[in-house]
C-alpha positions in Angstrom: -8.9 -10.3 17.5 -6.2 -10.7 20.0 -5.0 -7.4 21.5 -1.4 -6.4 20.6 0.8 -5.3 23.5 1.9 -1.7 23.4 5.5 -2.9 23.7 5.2 -5.3 20.8 4.0 -2.6 18.4 5.4 0.6 19.8 8.9 -0.3 20.9 12.0 -0.6 18.7 10.2 1.0 15.7 11.1 4.2 14.0 9.6 6.0 16.9 12.1 4.6 19.3 15.3 5.3 17.4 18.8 6.4 18.4 19.1 9.2 20.9 21.5 12.0 21.5 21.8 14.7 24.2 18.8 16.7 25.3 20.1 20.0 23.9 20.0 18.7 20.4 16.7 18.7 18.5 17.2 15.7 16.3 17.2 12.6 18.5 17.5 10.4 15.4 20.4 12.0 13.4 20.7 9.2 10.9 17.3 8.1 9.8 18.6 6.6 6.5 19.0 3.3 8.4 15.3 3.1 8.8 14.6 3.3 5.1 15.9 -0.1 4.2 12.5 -1.9 4.4 10.3 1.2 3.9 8.7 1.2 0.4 6.0 3.7 1.3 3.2 1.1 0.9 3.4 -0.8 4.2 4.0 1.8 6.9 2.0 0.6 9.9 5.1 0.1 12.1 6.4 3.6 11.2 3.0 5.2 12.0 2.9 3.4 15.3 6.4 4.5 16.1 5.2 8.1 15.6 2.4 7.4 18.1 4.9 6.0 20.5 6.8 9.3 20.5 3.7 11.3 21.1 3.8 9.4 24.4 7.1 11.0 25.1 5.7 14.5 24.5 2.3 14.3 26.3 3.3 14.4 29.9 5.6 17.4 29.7 3.1 19.1 27.5 0.3 18.6 30.0 2.5 19.9 32.9 3.7 22.9 31.0 0.1 23.8 30.2 -0.9 23.7 33.9 2.1 24.9 35.9 2.2 28.3 34.1 -1.6 28.9 34.4 -3.8 30.2 37.2 -5.3 26.9 38.4 -2.3 25.1 39.9 0.1 26.3 42.6 3.3 25.2 44.2 3.6 23.8 47.7 6.3 23.7 50.4 7.5 20.4 48.8 7.9 21.7 45.2 11.2 21.0 43.4 13.3 23.7 41.8 12.4 22.4 38.3 8.6 22.8 39.0 9.0 26.1 40.8 11.1 27.6 37.9 8.4 26.7 35.4 5.6 28.1 37.6 7.5 31.3 38.2 8.3 31.9 34.5 12.0 31.6 34.9 13.2 31.2 31.4 15.7 28.4 31.8 17.7 27.1 28.8 16.2 24.1 27.1 17.6 20.9 28.7 18.4 22.6 32.0 15.0 21.7 33.4 13.5 18.2 33.5 10.4 19.6 31.8 12.1 21.5 29.1 12.9 19.2 26.2 11.9 20.7 22.9 13.7 17.9 21.1 10.9 15.5 22.0 8.5 17.5 19.8 10.9 17.7 16.9 11.4 14.0 17.1 7.7 13.5 16.4 7.9 16.1 13.6 11.0 14.6 12.0 9.4 11.2 12.0 6.3 12.6 10.4 8.4 14.3 7.8 10.3 11.1 7.0 7.0 9.2 6.7 5.3 11.7 4.5 8.4 11.9 2.2 8.1 8.2 1.5 4.4 7.3 1.8 2.7 6.3 -1.5 -0.8 7.8 -1.3 -1.4 6.4 -4.8 -1.0 2.8 -3.8 -4.3 1.0 -4.3 -5.8 -2.4 -3.8 -9.3 -3.3 -5.1 -9.6 0.3 -6.3 -9.1 1.6 -2.7 -6.2 4.1 -1.9 -5.4 2.3 1.3 -2.5 4.5 2.4 -4.5 7.7 2.5 -6.2 7.1 5.9 -2.9 6.6 7.6 -1.2 9.4 5.8 -4.0 11.8 6.9 -3.3 10.8 10.5 0.4 11.6 10.2 -0.4 15.1 8.6 -2.7 15.8 11.6 -0.1 14.6 14.2 2.6 16.8 12.7 0.2 19.9 12.7 -0.9 19.2 16.2 2.7 18.9 17.4 3.6 22.2 15.7 0.7 23.8 17.5 2.0 22.6 20.9 5.4 24.0 20.1 4.0 27.4 19.0 1.8 27.6 22.2 4.8 26.8 24.4 7.7 28.5 22.6 5.9 31.3 20.6 8.2 31.2 17.5 9.8 27.9 16.3 11.6 26.6 13.3 9.2 25.0 10.7 10.6 22.1 8.6 8.8 19.6 6.4 11.8 17.8 5.0 13.4 14.9 6.9 16.6 15.9 8.8 19.2 13.1 8.6 21.9 15.0 10.5 21.8 17.4 13.5 24.3 19.6 11.6 22.1 20.7 8.7 21.6 24.3 10.0 17.8 23.9 10.1 17.8 25.4 13.6 18.8 28.9 12.5 17.7 28.7 8.9 14.5 26.7 8.7 12.0 26.6 5.8 10.0 29.2 7.8 9.4 30.4 11.4 6.1 29.2 12.8 4.0 31.5 15.1 0.4 31.6 16.2 -0.2 34.1 13.4 1.1 32.0 10.5 1.0 28.4 11.5 -2.4 27.8 9.9 -1.1 29.1 6.6 1.9 26.8 6.8 -0.1 23.6 7.4 -3.5 24.5 5.8 -3.0 22.7 2.5 -1.9 19.5 4.3 -4.8 19.6 6.8 -7.4 20.2 4.1 -6.0 17.2 2.2 -6.1 15.2 5.4 -9.7 16.2 6.1 -10.6 15.3 2.5 -9.0 11.8 2.9 -10.8 11.4 6.3 -14.2 12.2 4.8 -13.6 10.1 1.6 -11.9 7.0 3.1 -12.7 7.1 6.8 -10.2 6.4 9.7 -7.6 3.7 10.0 -8.3 1.0 12.6 -5.6 -1.3 13.9 -7.7 -3.0 16.6 -6.7 -2.7 20.2 -3.5 -2.5 22.2 -2.9 -4.2 25.5 -1.7 -1.8 28.3 -1.3 -4.7 30.7 -4.3 -3.6 32.7 -6.7 -3.7 29.8 -7.1 -2.8 26.2 -7.2 0.6 24.5 -8.8 0.8 21.0 -6.8 2.3 18.2 -10.0 4.2 17.3 -9.5 6.2 20.5 -6.0 7.3 19.5 -7.0 9.0 16.3 -6.8 12.8 15.4 -9.7 14.4 13.7 -9.2 16.9 10.9 -12.1 19.2 11.9 -10.7 19.6 15.4 -7.1 20.4 14.5 -8.3 22.8 11.8 -10.7 24.4 14.2 -8.0 24.8 16.8 -5.7 26.5 14.3 -8.3 29.0 13.1 -9.1 29.8 16.7 -5.4 30.2 17.6 -4.9 32.6 14.8 -8.1 34.5 15.5 -7.3 37.3 13.1 -10.8 38.1 12.1 -14.5 37.2 12.5 -13.9 34.9 9.5 -11.3 32.9 11.4 -13.7 32.5 14.3 -16.6 31.5 12.1 -14.5 28.9 10.3 -13.4 27.5 13.6 -17.0 27.3 14.7 -17.9 25.5 11.5 -15.2 22.8 12.0 -16.2 22.2 15.6 -19.9 22.1 14.7 -19.3 19.7 11.8 -17.4 17.3 14.0 -20.0 17.4 16.8 -22.8 16.8 14.4 -21.1 14.1 12.4 -19.9 12.3 15.6 -23.3 12.7 17.2 -21.5 14.0 20.3 -23.4 15.6 23.1 -23.0 17.0 26.6 -24.9 14.3 28.5 -27.0 14.7 31.6 -25.8 11.2 32.6 -22.4 12.6 33.6 -23.3 15.3 36.0 -21.9 16.1 39.4 -24.7 17.0 41.7 -25.7 18.0 45.2 -27.9 15.7 47.4 -29.9 16.9 50.3 -29.6 15.0 53.6 -31.8 15.3 56.6 -30.7 14.1 60.0 -33.4 14.9 62.6 -34.0 18.6 62.3 -30.7 19.3 60.5 -30.4 19.6 56.8 -27.2 19.3 54.8 -26.3 19.4 51.2 -23.5 17.0 50.1 -21.8 17.2 46.7 -21.5 13.9 44.8 -19.2 13.9 41.8 -19.1 10.2 40.9 -21.2 10.5 37.8 -19.0 13.2 36.4 -15.7 11.6 37.5 -16.8 8.4 35.7 -15.9 10.3 32.5 -12.3 9.6 33.7 -13.0 5.9 34.5 -11.5 3.3 32.2 -14.9 1.5 32.3 -16.9 4.5 31.1 -18.4 4.9 27.7 -15.3 6.2 25.8 -17.4 8.1 23.3 -18.7 10.2 26.1 -15.3 10.7 27.7 -12.6 11.0 25.0 -12.0 11.7 21.3 -8.2 11.4 21.1 -6.1 9.9 23.9 -2.6 8.7 24.5 -2.2 5.4 26.4 0.0 4.4 29.3 1.2 0.9 30.0 0.6 -0.7 33.4 4.3 -1.4 33.8 7.5 -1.3 31.6 7.0 -4.9 30.5 4.1 -3.6 28.4 5.5 -0.3 27.2 5.8 3.3 28.3 4.2 4.2 31.7 2.9 7.8 32.0 3.1 8.3 35.8 5.0 11.6 36.1 1.8 13.8 36.4 0.1 12.0 39.3 3.5 11.7 41.0 3.9 15.5 40.8 0.3 16.0 42.1 1.3 14.0 45.2 0.6 10.3 44.6 3.0 7.6 45.4 3.1 5.2 42.4 3.4 1.4 42.7 3.5 -0.7 39.6 3.0 -4.5 39.8 2.3 -7.4 37.6 0.8 -10.8 38.1 1.0 -14.1 36.3 -1.8 -16.6 36.1 -1.4 -20.1 34.7 -4.5 -21.9 33.4 -4.0 -25.6 33.0 -5.3 -27.5 29.9 -6.2 -24.3 28.0 -4.9 -23.0 24.7 -7.1 -19.9 24.6 -5.5 -16.5 24.8 -6.7 -13.5 26.7 -7.8 -10.3 25.0 -6.5 -8.1 27.7 -3.2 -9.5 28.6 -0.1 -11.0 27.0 -0.1 -14.8 27.0 2.2 -17.7 26.2 0.7 -21.1 25.7 1.6 -24.7 25.4 -0.4 -27.8 24.8 -1.2 -28.1 28.5 -1.3 -24.6 29.9 -1.6 -20.9 29.2 0.3 -18.3 31.2 -1.3 -14.8 31.4 0.6 -11.8 32.6 -1.2 -8.6 33.6 -0.1 -5.3 35.3 -1.5 -2.6 37.6 -0.5 0.8 38.7 -1.7 1.7 42.2 -1.8 5.3 43.7 -1.6 6.5 47.3 -2.0 10.1 48.3 1.1 11.4 50.1 1.0 15.1 51.1 4.8 15.2 51.4 5.2 14.3 47.8 2.6 16.8 46.7 4.5 19.4 44.6 1.5 20.9 43.0 -2.0 21.5 44.2 -5.1 23.5 43.2 -4.6 27.2 43.5 -6.6 29.7 45.5 -7.7 31.1 42.2 -9.1 27.7 41.2 -11.0 27.5 44.4 -12.5 31.0 43.8 -13.6 30.2 40.2 -15.4 27.1 41.4 -17.1 28.9 44.3 -18.0 32.0 42.2 -21.0 30.2 40.7 -23.3 28.8 43.3 -25.0 25.4 42.8 -28.7 25.9 42.1 -30.8 23.4 44.0 -34.5 23.1 43.4 -36.7 22.1 46.4 -39.6 20.0 45.1 -42.8 18.6 46.4 -44.7 16.0 44.2 -42.4 17.1 41.3 -43.4 20.7 41.7 -40.6 23.2 42.4 -41.4 25.0 45.6 -38.1 26.9 46.2 -34.8 27.7 44.5 -31.7 27.7 46.6 -28.2 28.9 45.5 -25.9 26.9 47.7 -22.4 28.2 48.6 -20.8 24.8 48.1 -19.6 26.0 44.7 -19.5 23.9 41.5 -20.0 20.2 42.3 -17.3 19.1 39.9 -14.8 20.9 42.3 -15.1 17.9 44.7 -14.2 15.5 41.9 -11.4 17.5 40.4 -9.6 18.3 43.7 -11.2 16.5 46.6 -10.1 16.9 50.2 -8.0 13.9 51.4 -7.4 13.1 55.0 -3.7 12.9 55.6 -1.3 13.1 58.5 -1.0 16.8 57.7 -4.7 17.4 57.8 -7.3 17.6 55.1 -5.5 18.6 51.9 -6.9 18.9 48.3 -5.2 16.7 45.8 -5.6 17.1 42.0 -7.1 13.8 40.9 -7.7 14.2 37.1 -5.1 11.5 36.6 -5.9 9.4 39.6 -9.7 9.2 39.7 -12.1 7.7 42.1 -15.6 6.4 41.4 -16.6 7.0 45.0 -19.4 9.6 45.5 -17.7 10.6 48.8 -16.2 14.1 48.5 -13.5 12.9 50.9 -12.1 9.9 49.0 -9.6 7.4 50.6 -8.6 5.5 47.5 -7.7 6.4 43.9 -7.4 4.6 40.6 -4.7 5.3 38.0 -5.9 6.5 34.6 -4.2 4.6 31.7 -4.8 7.4 29.2 -4.1 11.1 28.8 -6.8 13.0 26.8 -5.8 15.3 23.9 -9.4 15.9 22.8 -12.7 15.2 24.5 -16.3 16.1 23.7 -16.9 18.7 26.4 -13.7 20.5 25.5 -14.9 20.8 21.9 -18.2 22.3 23.0 -16.2 24.9 24.9 -14.1 25.7 21.9 -17.3 26.1 19.9 -18.6 28.5 22.4 -15.4 30.5 22.2 -15.5 30.6 18.4 -19.3 31.5 18.3 -18.8 34.3 20.8 -16.0 36.0 18.9 -18.0 35.5 15.7 -20.5 37.9 17.1 -23.0 35.5 18.8 -22.5 35.8 22.6 -26.0 34.6 23.4 -25.5 31.4 21.5 -22.1 30.9 23.1 -23.6 31.4 26.5 -26.2 28.8 25.7 -23.4 26.2 25.5 -22.6 27.0 29.1 -26.2 27.2 30.5 -29.0 25.3 28.9 -27.2 23.6 26.1 -27.6 23.7 22.3 -30.8 21.9 21.8 -34.2 22.5 20.0 -36.0 23.0 23.3 -33.7 25.8 24.4 -32.7 27.6 21.2 -35.4 29.6 19.4 -35.7 29.7 15.6 -36.9 32.3 13.2 -40.5 32.4 12.0 -41.2 34.3 8.8 -44.5 36.1 8.2 -45.5 37.6 4.9 -47.1 41.0 4.9 -49.2 42.2 2.0 -50.2 45.7 1.0 -53.7 46.7 -0.1 -53.2 45.2 -3.6 -52.0 41.9 -2.1 -48.5 42.2 -3.4 -45.7 41.0 -1.1 -44.2 44.0 0.6 -41.5 42.3 2.7 -41.0 39.3 5.0 -40.7 40.1 8.6 -38.8 37.8 11.0 -40.2 36.9 14.4 -38.8 34.6 17.1 -40.8 31.5 17.3 -40.8 31.2 21.1 -43.8 29.0 21.8 -41.5 26.6 23.7 -38.7 28.9 24.7 -38.4 30.8 27.9 -37.0 34.2 26.9 -35.6 35.0 30.4 -33.7 31.7 30.4 -32.1 31.9 27.0 -32.0 35.6 26.3 -31.3 35.3 22.5 -32.9 38.3 20.9 -34.1 38.6 17.3 -31.1 40.7 16.2 -28.6 37.9 17.0 -30.7 35.3 15.4 -31.2 37.3 12.2 -27.5 38.0 12.0 -26.7 34.3 12.6 -29.1 33.0 10.0 -27.8 35.6 7.5 -24.1 35.2 8.1 -23.5 31.7 9.5 -25.0 29.2 7.1 -22.9 26.4 8.5 -25.1 25.5 11.5 -28.7 25.2 12.5 -29.1 25.7 16.2 -32.8 25.0 16.2 -31.3 21.5 16.2 -34.2 19.1 15.9 -32.0 16.1 15.2 -29.6 14.1 17.4 -27.3 14.6 19.2 -28.4 18.1 20.0 -31.9 17.3 21.1 -30.5 15.9 24.4 -27.8 18.4 25.0 -27.4 20.1 28.4 -25.1 23.0 29.2 -21.4 22.5 30.2 -22.0 24.3 33.5 -25.0 22.1 34.2 -22.4 19.3 34.7 -21.6 20.9 38.0 -23.7 23.9 38.7 -27.2 22.5 38.8 -29.8 22.2 36.0 -31.0 25.3 34.2 -34.7 25.9 34.8 -36.9 28.9 34.4 -37.2 29.3 38.2 -33.5 30.1 38.4 -33.4 33.9 37.8 -29.8 34.2 38.9 -27.7 32.2 36.5 -29.0 33.9 33.4 -27.2 35.7 30.5 -28.5 39.0 31.7 -27.3 38.7 35.4 -24.0 36.9 34.8 -22.9 39.0 31.8 -23.9 42.3 33.5 -22.0 41.3 36.6 -18.9 40.4 34.7 -18.9 43.6 32.8 -19.0 45.6 36.0 -16.3 43.4 37.7 -13.9 43.8 34.8 -14.5 47.5 34.6 -13.8 47.8 38.3 -10.6 45.7 37.9 -9.4 48.0 35.1 -10.5 51.2 36.9 -12.7 52.0 33.9 -16.2 52.2 35.4 -17.5 54.7 32.8 -21.1 55.9 32.6 -21.4 53.9 29.4 -20.3 50.7 31.1 -22.8 51.2 33.9 -25.6 52.1 31.6 -25.1 48.9 29.5 -25.0 46.7 32.6 -28.3 48.4 33.8 -29.8 47.7 30.4 -29.1 44.0 30.7 -30.3 43.8 34.3 -33.5 45.7 33.5 -34.5 43.0 31.1 -35.4 40.9 34.1 -38.8 42.3 35.1 -40.7 40.5 37.8 -42.8 38.6 35.2 -39.9 38.1 32.8 -38.2 40.3 30.2 -39.9 43.5 29.2 -41.0 43.6 25.5 -38.8 45.9 23.5 -37.1 48.1 26.1 -33.8 46.3 26.1 -33.8 43.4 23.7 -35.7 43.1 20.4 -37.9 40.0 20.5 -39.6 40.5 17.2 -39.7 42.6 14.0 -43.1 44.1 13.4 -42.1 47.2 11.4 -43.4 47.5 7.9 -40.1 48.7 6.7 -37.1 46.5 6.7 -35.4 46.4 10.1 -31.9 47.6 11.0 -30.1 44.8 12.7 -27.6 45.8 15.5 -24.3 44.1 16.0 -23.3 42.3 19.3 -22.0 44.6 22.0 -18.2 44.2 22.5 -18.7 44.5 26.3 -20.9 41.5 26.2 -18.5 39.5 24.0 -15.7 40.2 26.3 -17.7 39.3 29.4 -19.0 36.0 27.8 -15.4 35.1 26.9 -14.5 35.5 30.6 -17.4 33.2 31.6 -16.2 30.7 29.0 -12.7 30.9 30.5 -14.1 30.2 34.0 -16.0 27.2 32.6 -12.9 25.9 30.9 -11.3 26.0 34.4 -14.1 24.1 36.0 -14.5 21.4 33.4 -11.0 21.0 31.9 -8.8 22.1 34.8 -5.4 20.3 35.2 -5.8 18.5 31.8 -3.0 20.5 30.2 -5.0 23.1 28.3 -5.1 26.0 30.7 -2.0 28.2 29.8 -2.7 27.9 26.0 -6.3 28.8 26.7 -5.3 31.9 28.6 -2.9 33.0 25.9 -5.5 32.5 23.2 -8.1 34.5 25.1 -5.6 37.3 25.8 -4.8 37.4 22.0 -8.5 37.7 21.2 -8.9 40.6 23.7 -5.8 42.4 22.5 -7.1 42.2 18.9 -10.5 43.8 19.7 -11.0 46.8 17.4 -14.2 48.2 18.9 -12.4 51.0 20.8 -13.9 49.9 24.1 -10.6 48.4 25.4 -6.9 49.3 25.5 -4.4 47.6 23.2 -3.0 45.6 26.2 -6.4 44.7 27.6 -5.8 40.9 27.0 -2.3 41.0 28.3 -3.3 42.7 31.5 -6.3 40.3 31.9 -4.1 37.3 31.6 -1.3 38.6 33.8 -3.9 39.4 36.5 -5.4 36.0 36.4 -2.1 34.2 36.9 -0.8 36.8 39.5 -3.9 36.1 41.6 -3.4 32.3 41.8 -2.1 32.4 45.4 -4.5 35.0 46.6 -7.1 33.7 49.1 -9.9 36.0 48.0 -13.2 35.7 46.2 -13.0 36.0 42.4 -13.1 39.8 42.1 -12.6 40.7 45.7 -10.0 43.4 46.2 -8.8 43.3 42.6 -5.7 45.4 43.3 -4.3 42.5 45.4 -2.0 40.2 43.4 1.6 39.2 43.0 3.0 42.3 41.4 6.3 40.6 40.4 4.5 37.9 38.5 2.1 40.4 37.0 4.9 42.7 35.7 6.7 39.7 34.3 3.7 38.6 32.3 3.0 42.1 31.0 5.9 41.5 28.6 4.5 39.0 26.1 7.9 37.4 25.3 7.9 36.1 28.9 4.9 34.0 28.2 7.0 31.6 26.2 9.7 29.2 26.9 13.2 29.8 25.6 14.2 28.1 22.4 17.5 26.4 22.1 20.2 28.8 20.8 18.1 31.8 22.0 
């Protein structure tokens, strides 16, 4: 099938209708004119027009998600627009080049128009052929509202098409959407969309030509389980919300056979020159996840395409430009004589004697004087906080374990040092990747897509949901070790009889014949609770994809083996409990005692038997199962946050992640934390972004102005028009 050009299908459709000024939210005030040929049964052009306008949202959404977080920082070359966003100056919508709420509502209004007309009862050969496409539009609308809520806090919610900008919807909408109620507003639609998806599958409109190659429509689809999982996680009102989020993420990962693959690891290689040894990080395998030639199923779930130049459609170059890359777009034309065949990756015009093929390319060149945003000192500290574990081996036998101070090996792929006229400077290269293993690259390649969902991100969301559901050990396993049958123990049930051979009760024992307890650290209490309460998932996981899973942190922190006694649940969680208590000036005897309890689990020969964790139930009477400790849940959430920074940094998720974690922490009802614990935690993270210190070094040193600003939650969000 010949690839369609992005321009041919995306331009001049419903999605690219009439425009008005940036301060108005309806950029298509008279949509009646699009209804002339829309009978609700043949809507492909309208659907593709909606996708085209998601292109108009995605760049500003990505930048808003990073500029307000803790991982990116301004430079001496930063423009006022970027600086105002980074410093939480609440400019009016439209006054800043990155503040255009109308772009989101344009997508929403087009979805509303589509859904008001689409005929989901239309059938052919007993197949309801419109339902797959209608499900996608429902998901796009919900996803767009979620971005609005995360950016603006409270926004007008409308489901009816707006034909005029003067309808009063801005101040009198159908409802006001917030993080607390958005799920309720869209739940029925999303459950319907998920049902359509499971019954009829996903639409497939082939491939689209970017000018530099093709992108499959299959890679541009939204998944019902992921959007629903995100909305349950965003609300996070109860353990039930977190468990439902975990179920949706787990169902997607299992059904898609998606795994965290060892093939895509950044690593450290040992070099010996004479008597000198050196350890050099190589990130090429991991950065290949961002290469256009990589296995897309490993890299991305949902992505938005960029054209190679305007002849092929919309180019998404603003992000790498802000990160300091000069952009050059070019095209080339090749004429093949006496050929009537057409190219599958370019636009072609043919005659009886020749075929002319046009292609395009975007080239990047690092320019430190155009670098408005770079990695923050906080990002550097997060990456260096977890040393890379390197195993010295002789004849495949581990002889020594070293914890190198290089930091996480992905660091050198996310923000490598580039030699410039101004010296060696780190450039963010998530949108300008290099396949070179050299940690000091000299050339970069433009990425023709922006990810909205990818597999490793979903695993991190699953970890977040499992942790707040009360399963911190399982959540930690997603970070170190991975969810797989070789790492996660199951439950073994033994029947005990009394003297008359009548069953007295069934005792539960960890079946740990192949599991190293000191590696995993999942005690019997958590497993019993999980099997009793969370019937949606089996983490003994004997079937694909989970049999080959590794941990997210193993993608850059070295493999998790029993000889590594440092990067364990007990050590890392205990240390984070103490670090956070010190930051909050709350180093109580109870906090210290619980940290000692975790650390004492690591006896020289492995964990002690029942002193700190319960490994088995051997009582004749039914056991009493303890709940997860809130200090551990809070600490594991911090470790997940750090891992989100290392794996997903600069992809646009960070600020929403921080807000969500802060909401979780503020909602804790254990009594172990203050009501503003999450707010303070988030404010401190961001206020430390320019501080050149280790992760928890001198915790009282931070930008007090920024901290105080963020202690008021309304300052987290952008100003709505008319506010």
